[in-house]
Biotite code that builds the C-alpha atoms (Angstrom):
import biotite.structure as struc

atoms = struc.array([
    struc.Atom([146.086, 152.031, 163.129], chain_id="A", res_id=1, res_name="MET", atom_name="CA", element="C"),
    struc.Atom([146.500, 148.354, 162.275], chain_id="A", res_id=2, res_name="ILE", atom_name="CA", element="C"),
    struc.Atom([144.638, 147.117, 165.378], chain_id="A", res_id=3, res_name="ALA", atom_name="CA", element="C"),
    struc.Atom([141.234, 148.176, 163.962], chain_id="A", res_id=4, res_name="GLY", atom_name="CA", element="C"),
    struc.Atom([141.749, 146.390, 160.626], chain_id="A", res_id=5, res_name="LEU", atom_name="CA", element="C"),
    struc.Atom([140.443, 142.941, 159.751], chain_id="A", res_id=6, res_name="SER", atom_name="CA", element="C"),
    struc.Atom([142.821, 140.099, 159.033], chain_id="A", res_id=7, res_name="GLN", atom_name="CA", element="C"),
    struc.Atom([142.284, 140.555, 155.284], chain_id="A", res_id=8, res_name="MET", atom_name="CA", element="C"),
    struc.Atom([142.950, 144.292, 155.478], chain_id="A", res_id=9, res_name="GLU", atom_name="CA", element="C"),
    struc.Atom([146.112, 143.674, 157.557], chain_id="A", res_id=10, res_name="ARG", atom_name="CA", element="C"),
    struc.Atom([147.410, 141.198, 154.966], chain_id="A", res_id=11, res_name="ALA", atom_name="CA", element="C"),
    struc.Atom([146.782, 143.739, 152.192], chain_id="A", res_id=12, res_name="HIS", atom_name="CA", element="C"),
    struc.Atom([148.479, 146.482, 154.239], chain_id="A", res_id=13, res_name="PHE", atom_name="CA", element="C"),
    struc.Atom([151.634, 144.384, 154.813], chain_id="A", res_id=14, res_name="TYR", atom_name="CA", element="C"),
    struc.Atom([151.648, 143.057, 151.255], chain_id="A", res_id=15, res_name="CYS", atom_name="CA", element="C"),
    struc.Atom([151.434, 146.598, 149.905], chain_id="A", res_id=16, res_name="GLY", atom_name="CA", element="C"),
    struc.Atom([154.473, 147.577, 151.987], chain_id="A", res_id=17, res_name="LYS", atom_name="CA", element="C"),
    struc.Atom([156.355, 144.528, 150.663], chain_id="A", res_id=18, res_name="GLY", atom_name="CA", element="C"),
    struc.Atom([155.615, 145.527, 147.059], chain_id="A", res_id=19, res_name="ILE", atom_name="CA", element="C"),
    struc.Atom([156.875, 149.027, 147.727], chain_id="A", res_id=20, res_name="LEU", atom_name="CA", element="C"),
    struc.Atom([160.064, 147.619, 149.229], chain_id="A", res_id=21, res_name="LYS", atom_name="CA", element="C"),
    struc.Atom([160.548, 145.331, 146.214], chain_id="A", res_id=22, res_name="MET", atom_name="CA", element="C"),
    struc.Atom([160.164, 148.279, 143.838], chain_id="A", res_id=23, res_name="GLN", atom_name="CA", element="C"),
    struc.Atom([162.675, 150.286, 145.864], chain_id="A", res_id=24, res_name="GLN", atom_name="CA", element="C"),
    struc.Atom([165.086, 147.332, 145.844], chain_id="A", res_id=25, res_name="ALA", atom_name="CA", element="C"),
    struc.Atom([164.764, 146.961, 142.053], chain_id="A", res_id=26, res_name="ARG", atom_name="CA", element="C"),
    struc.Atom([165.399, 150.664, 141.566], chain_id="A", res_id=27, res_name="LEU", atom_name="CA", element="C"),
    struc.Atom([168.429, 150.530, 143.867], chain_id="A", res_id=28, res_name="PHE", atom_name="CA", element="C"),
    struc.Atom([169.866, 147.498, 142.045], chain_id="A", res_id=29, res_name="ILE", atom_name="CA", element="C"),
    struc.Atom([169.329, 149.192, 138.678], chain_id="A", res_id=30, res_name="SER", atom_name="CA", element="C"),
    struc.Atom([171.103, 152.354, 139.805], chain_id="A", res_id=31, res_name="VAL", atom_name="CA", element="C"),
    struc.Atom([174.025, 150.427, 141.319], chain_id="A", res_id=32, res_name="VAL", atom_name="CA", element="C"),
    struc.Atom([174.350, 148.271, 138.184], chain_id="A", res_id=33, res_name="SER", atom_name="CA", element="C"),
    struc.Atom([174.446, 151.359, 136.001], chain_id="A", res_id=34, res_name="GLY", atom_name="CA", element="C"),
    struc.Atom([177.144, 152.927, 138.140], chain_id="A", res_id=35, res_name="ILE", atom_name="CA", element="C"),
    struc.Atom([179.258, 149.762, 138.065], chain_id="A", res_id=36, res_name="VAL", atom_name="CA", element="C"),
    struc.Atom([178.903, 149.401, 134.279], chain_id="A", res_id=37, res_name="LEU", atom_name="CA", element="C"),
    struc.Atom([179.711, 153.060, 133.717], chain_id="A", res_id=38, res_name="PHE", atom_name="CA", element="C"),
    struc.Atom([182.767, 152.852, 135.978], chain_id="A", res_id=39, res_name="ALA", atom_name="CA", element="C"),
    struc.Atom([183.930, 149.697, 134.164], chain_id="A", res_id=40, res_name="GLY", atom_name="CA", element="C"),
    struc.Atom([183.762, 151.454, 130.811], chain_id="A", res_id=41, res_name="VAL", atom_name="CA", element="C"),
    struc.Atom([185.528, 154.483, 132.254], chain_id="A", res_id=42, res_name="GLY", atom_name="CA", element="C"),
    struc.Atom([188.307, 152.338, 133.704], chain_id="A", res_id=43, res_name="LEU", atom_name="CA", element="C"),
    struc.Atom([188.978, 150.392, 130.497], chain_id="A", res_id=44, res_name="ALA", atom_name="CA", element="C"),
    struc.Atom([192.598, 150.613, 129.451], chain_id="A", res_id=45, res_name="ALA", atom_name="CA", element="C"),
    struc.Atom([193.383, 153.257, 126.862], chain_id="A", res_id=46, res_name="GLU", atom_name="CA", element="C"),
    struc.Atom([195.050, 151.932, 123.676], chain_id="A", res_id=47, res_name="PRO", atom_name="CA", element="C"),
    struc.Atom([198.128, 154.137, 124.230], chain_id="A", res_id=48, res_name="ALA", atom_name="CA", element="C"),
    struc.Atom([198.490, 152.791, 127.766], chain_id="A", res_id=49, res_name="GLU", atom_name="CA", element="C"),
    struc.Atom([198.106, 149.200, 126.565], chain_id="A", res_id=50, res_name="VAL", atom_name="CA", element="C"),
    struc.Atom([200.774, 149.793, 123.926], chain_id="A", res_id=51, res_name="GLU", atom_name="CA", element="C"),
    struc.Atom([203.161, 151.286, 126.468], chain_id="A", res_id=52, res_name="LYS", atom_name="CA", element="C"),
    struc.Atom([202.700, 148.521, 129.046], chain_id="A", res_id=53, res_name="PHE", atom_name="CA", element="C"),
    struc.Atom([202.754, 145.619, 126.564], chain_id="A", res_id=54, res_name="VAL", atom_name="CA", element="C"),
    struc.Atom([205.948, 146.903, 124.958], chain_id="A", res_id=55, res_name="ASN", atom_name="CA", element="C"),
    struc.Atom([207.501, 147.382, 128.389], chain_id="A", res_id=56, res_name="ALA", atom_name="CA", element="C"),
    struc.Atom([206.476, 143.883, 129.486], chain_id="A", res_id=57, res_name="ARG", atom_name="CA", element="C"),
    struc.Atom([208.008, 142.348, 126.364], chain_id="A", res_id=58, res_name="ILE", atom_name="CA", element="C"),
    struc.Atom([211.290, 144.162, 126.910], chain_id="A", res_id=59, res_name="GLU", atom_name="CA", element="C"),
    struc.Atom([211.296, 143.329, 130.631], chain_id="A", res_id=60, res_name="ILE", atom_name="CA", element="C"),
    struc.Atom([210.630, 139.668, 129.931], chain_id="A", res_id=61, res_name="GLY", atom_name="CA", element="C"),
    struc.Atom([213.417, 139.465, 127.367], chain_id="A", res_id=62, res_name="GLU", atom_name="CA", element="C"),
    struc.Atom([215.802, 141.296, 129.701], chain_id="A", res_id=63, res_name="MET", atom_name="CA", element="C"),
    struc.Atom([214.991, 138.947, 132.580], chain_id="A", res_id=64, res_name="MET", atom_name="CA", element="C"),
    struc.Atom([215.378, 135.863, 130.379], chain_id="A", res_id=65, res_name="MET", atom_name="CA", element="C"),
    struc.Atom([218.805, 137.088, 129.273], chain_id="A", res_id=66, res_name="ASN", atom_name="CA", element="C"),
    struc.Atom([219.747, 138.015, 132.841], chain_id="A", res_id=67, res_name="TYR", atom_name="CA", element="C"),
    struc.Atom([219.113, 134.509, 134.162], chain_id="A", res_id=68, res_name="PHE", atom_name="CA", element="C"),
    struc.Atom([220.022, 132.557, 131.038], chain_id="A", res_id=69, res_name="GLN", atom_name="CA", element="C"),
    struc.Atom([222.456, 129.740, 131.663], chain_id="A", res_id=70, res_name="GLY", atom_name="CA", element="C"),
    struc.Atom([222.130, 129.837, 135.444], chain_id="A", res_id=71, res_name="GLY", atom_name="CA", element="C"),
    struc.Atom([225.880, 129.514, 135.963], chain_id="A", res_id=72, res_name="GLU", atom_name="CA", element="C"),
    struc.Atom([226.294, 132.739, 137.955], chain_id="A", res_id=73, res_name="ARG", atom_name="CA", element="C"),
    struc.Atom([226.536, 130.890, 141.249], chain_id="A", res_id=74, res_name="PHE", atom_name="CA", element="C"),
    struc.Atom([227.610, 127.427, 140.204], chain_id="A", res_id=75, res_name="GLY", atom_name="CA", element="C"),
    struc.Atom([225.606, 124.362, 139.328], chain_id="A", res_id=76, res_name="GLU", atom_name="CA", element="C"),
    struc.Atom([222.633, 123.973, 141.657], chain_id="A", res_id=77, res_name="GLY", atom_name="CA", element="C"),
    struc.Atom([223.833, 126.548, 144.192], chain_id="A", res_id=78, res_name="GLN", atom_name="CA", element="C"),
    struc.Atom([221.711, 129.324, 145.616], chain_id="A", res_id=79, res_name="ARG", atom_name="CA", element="C"),
    struc.Atom([223.117, 132.835, 145.862], chain_id="A", res_id=80, res_name="PRO", atom_name="CA", element="C"),
    struc.Atom([223.967, 134.213, 149.284], chain_id="A", res_id=81, res_name="SER", atom_name="CA", element="C"),
    struc.Atom([221.892, 136.971, 150.885], chain_id="A", res_id=82, res_name="GLN", atom_name="CA", element="C"),
    struc.Atom([224.460, 139.576, 149.824], chain_id="A", res_id=83, res_name="GLU", atom_name="CA", element="C"),
    struc.Atom([224.387, 138.298, 146.257], chain_id="A", res_id=84, res_name="GLN", atom_name="CA", element="C"),
    struc.Atom([220.577, 138.352, 146.301], chain_id="A", res_id=85, res_name="MET", atom_name="CA", element="C"),
    struc.Atom([220.566, 141.988, 147.440], chain_id="A", res_id=86, res_name="LYS", atom_name="CA", element="C"),
    struc.Atom([223.110, 142.904, 144.773], chain_id="A", res_id=87, res_name="ALA", atom_name="CA", element="C"),
    struc.Atom([221.023, 141.104, 142.124], chain_id="A", res_id=88, res_name="MET", atom_name="CA", element="C"),
    struc.Atom([217.869, 142.882, 143.277], chain_id="A", res_id=89, res_name="GLY", atom_name="CA", element="C"),
    struc.Atom([219.568, 146.277, 143.069], chain_id="A", res_id=90, res_name="ALA", atom_name="CA", element="C"),
    struc.Atom([221.021, 145.446, 139.640], chain_id="A", res_id=91, res_name="ASP", atom_name="CA", element="C"),
    struc.Atom([217.655, 144.259, 138.297], chain_id="A", res_id=92, res_name="ILE", atom_name="CA", element="C"),
    struc.Atom([215.837, 147.319, 139.683], chain_id="A", res_id=93, res_name="ASN", atom_name="CA", element="C"),
    struc.Atom([218.423, 149.621, 138.082], chain_id="A", res_id=94, res_name="ALA", atom_name="CA", element="C"),
    struc.Atom([218.006, 147.870, 134.722], chain_id="A", res_id=95, res_name="LYS", atom_name="CA", element="C"),
    struc.Atom([214.218, 147.948, 135.042], chain_id="A", res_id=96, res_name="LEU", atom_name="CA", element="C"),
    struc.Atom([214.256, 151.635, 135.889], chain_id="A", res_id=97, res_name="THR", atom_name="CA", element="C"),
    struc.Atom([216.338, 152.412, 132.795], chain_id="A", res_id=98, res_name="ALA", atom_name="CA", element="C"),
    struc.Atom([214.165, 150.221, 130.568], chain_id="A", res_id=99, res_name="LEU", atom_name="CA", element="C"),
    struc.Atom([210.891, 151.668, 131.863], chain_id="A", res_id=100, res_name="LEU", atom_name="CA", element="C"),
    struc.Atom([212.114, 155.247, 131.490], chain_id="A", res_id=101, res_name="SER", atom_name="CA", element="C"),
    struc.Atom([212.229, 154.635, 127.715], chain_id="A", res_id=102, res_name="LYS", atom_name="CA", element="C"),
    struc.Atom([208.472, 154.150, 127.916], chain_id="A", res_id=103, res_name="HIS", atom_name="CA", element="C"),
    struc.Atom([207.864, 157.138, 130.195], chain_id="A", res_id=104, res_name="GLY", atom_name="CA", element="C"),
    struc.Atom([207.205, 154.923, 133.216], chain_id="A", res_id=105, res_name="LEU", atom_name="CA", element="C"),
    struc.Atom([208.700, 154.548, 136.651], chain_id="A", res_id=106, res_name="THR", atom_name="CA", element="C"),
    struc.Atom([209.098, 151.231, 138.420], chain_id="A", res_id=107, res_name="LEU", atom_name="CA", element="C"),
    struc.Atom([206.373, 152.224, 140.890], chain_id="A", res_id=108, res_name="GLU", atom_name="CA", element="C"),
    struc.Atom([203.990, 153.235, 138.067], chain_id="A", res_id=109, res_name="ASP", atom_name="CA", element="C"),
    struc.Atom([204.560, 149.972, 136.265], chain_id="A", res_id=110, res_name="TYR", atom_name="CA", element="C"),
    struc.Atom([204.120, 147.806, 139.336], chain_id="A", res_id=111, res_name="ARG", atom_name="CA", element="C"),
    struc.Atom([201.074, 149.745, 140.443], chain_id="A", res_id=112, res_name="GLY", atom_name="CA", element="C"),
    struc.Atom([199.217, 149.907, 137.142], chain_id="A", res_id=113, res_name="ARG", atom_name="CA", element="C"),
    struc.Atom([200.320, 146.846, 135.181], chain_id="A", res_id=114, res_name="SER", atom_name="CA", element="C"),
    struc.Atom([197.819, 144.573, 136.935], chain_id="A", res_id=115, res_name="ARG", atom_name="CA", element="C"),
    struc.Atom([194.929, 146.814, 135.856], chain_id="A", res_id=116, res_name="ASP", atom_name="CA", element="C"),
    struc.Atom([196.233, 147.238, 132.311], chain_id="A", res_id=117, res_name="ILE", atom_name="CA", element="C"),
    struc.Atom([196.787, 143.512, 131.781], chain_id="A", res_id=118, res_name="PHE", atom_name="CA", element="C"),
    struc.Atom([193.434, 142.707, 133.385], chain_id="A", res_id=119, res_name="ALA", atom_name="CA", element="C"),
    struc.Atom([191.862, 144.177, 130.224], chain_id="A", res_id=120, res_name="ASP", atom_name="CA", element="C"),
    struc.Atom([192.634, 141.006, 128.294], chain_id="A", res_id=121, res_name="ASP", atom_name="CA", element="C"),
    struc.Atom([190.589, 142.079, 125.266], chain_id="A", res_id=122, res_name="ALA", atom_name="CA", element="C"),
    struc.Atom([192.596, 145.295, 124.829], chain_id="A", res_id=123, res_name="ALA", atom_name="CA", element="C"),
    struc.Atom([195.916, 143.444, 125.199], chain_id="A", res_id=124, res_name="VAL", atom_name="CA", element="C"),
    struc.Atom([194.870, 140.794, 122.662], chain_id="A", res_id=125, res_name="LYS", atom_name="CA", element="C"),
    struc.Atom([193.608, 143.473, 120.258], chain_id="A", res_id=126, res_name="ARG", atom_name="CA", element="C"),
    struc.Atom([196.943, 145.296, 120.416], chain_id="A", res_id=127, res_name="TYR", atom_name="CA", element="C"),
    struc.Atom([198.953, 142.104, 119.962], chain_id="A", res_id=128, res_name="LEU", atom_name="CA", element="C"),
    struc.Atom([196.789, 140.991, 117.026], chain_id="A", res_id=129, res_name="ASN", atom_name="CA", element="C"),
    struc.Atom([197.510, 144.324, 115.341], chain_id="A", res_id=130, res_name="GLU", atom_name="CA", element="C"),
    struc.Atom([201.278, 143.735, 115.790], chain_id="A", res_id=131, res_name="HIS", atom_name="CA", element="C"),
    struc.Atom([202.152, 140.118, 114.870], chain_id="A", res_id=132, res_name="PRO", atom_name="CA", element="C"),
    struc.Atom([205.886, 140.631, 115.506], chain_id="A", res_id=133, res_name="ASP", atom_name="CA", element="C"),
    struc.Atom([205.191, 141.781, 119.073], chain_id="A", res_id=134, res_name="LEU", atom_name="CA", element="C"),
    struc.Atom([202.646, 138.998, 119.550], chain_id="A", res_id=135, res_name="LYS", atom_name="CA", element="C"),
    struc.Atom([205.299, 136.423, 118.705], chain_id="A", res_id=136, res_name="GLN", atom_name="CA", element="C"),
    struc.Atom([207.750, 137.982, 121.188], chain_id="A", res_id=137, res_name="ARG", atom_name="CA", element="C"),
    struc.Atom([205.027, 138.260, 123.857], chain_id="A", res_id=138, res_name="TYR", atom_name="CA", element="C"),
    struc.Atom([203.916, 134.649, 123.409], chain_id="A", res_id=139, res_name="ASP", atom_name="CA", element="C"),
    struc.Atom([207.484, 133.387, 123.783], chain_id="A", res_id=140, res_name="SER", atom_name="CA", element="C"),
    struc.Atom([207.880, 134.954, 127.243], chain_id="A", res_id=141, res_name="LEU", atom_name="CA", element="C"),
    struc.Atom([207.569, 132.797, 130.367], chain_id="A", res_id=142, res_name="PRO", atom_name="CA", element="C"),
    struc.Atom([204.600, 134.848, 131.597], chain_id="A", res_id=143, res_name="LEU", atom_name="CA", element="C"),
    struc.Atom([203.625, 132.217, 134.153], chain_id="A", res_id=144, res_name="ASP", atom_name="CA", element="C"),
    struc.Atom([206.615, 133.448, 136.145], chain_id="A", res_id=145, res_name="ARG", atom_name="CA", element="C"),
    struc.Atom([206.001, 137.112, 135.306], chain_id="A", res_id=146, res_name="MET", atom_name="CA", element="C"),
    struc.Atom([202.735, 137.636, 137.131], chain_id="A", res_id=147, res_name="GLY", atom_name="CA", element="C"),
    struc.Atom([200.125, 136.148, 134.801], chain_id="A", res_id=148, res_name="ARG", atom_name="CA", element="C"),
    struc.Atom([197.954, 133.384, 136.152], chain_id="A", res_id=149, res_name="GLY", atom_name="CA", element="C"),
    struc.Atom([197.481, 133.785, 139.882], chain_id="A", res_id=150, res_name="GLY", atom_name="CA", element="C"),
    struc.Atom([199.585, 136.883, 140.471], chain_id="A", res_id=151, res_name="GLY", atom_name="CA", element="C"),
    struc.Atom([202.772, 134.967, 141.211], chain_id="A", res_id=152, res_name="THR", atom_name="CA", element="C"),
    struc.Atom([206.143, 136.578, 141.083], chain_id="A", res_id=153, res_name="GLY", atom_name="CA", element="C"),
    struc.Atom([206.839, 140.289, 141.235], chain_id="A", res_id=154, res_name="ARG", atom_name="CA", element="C"),
    struc.Atom([204.486, 141.109, 138.365], chain_id="A", res_id=155, res_name="GLY", atom_name="CA", element="C"),
    struc.Atom([207.036, 142.123, 135.769], chain_id="A", res_id=156, res_name="TYR", atom_name="CA", element="C"),
])
């Protein structure tokens, strides 16, 4: 089919196919963008969920600060043994489980969903701005060691 066409006709034929491909690509990008935006809106944290997770994080942070306050459990500058570390881990998990149950959460739920909830920074800030007393408590937590900023720590 193309062999019988002049050079000008061939150029027009190929150019026409390129335009069609560009239009298809634009349509595809538009559809994909719409799906991504719609999914982002659908996945935004619900205010009740934000409230539950922020309150839990505040209580967890305060509990952990109290748990490690003073640092004299094992003597000045000494690290705990492996057995002591396991016992501490079990004790902390038991306390976390009890604390989270007050908020209707399990430890697995909290660990699994807290990253997504706290990723919605606007919703968290909105909730904290509506509750100045909680905002003050939240701001006083050492969140750099609780999973904010690079995902360090266990994400409490």
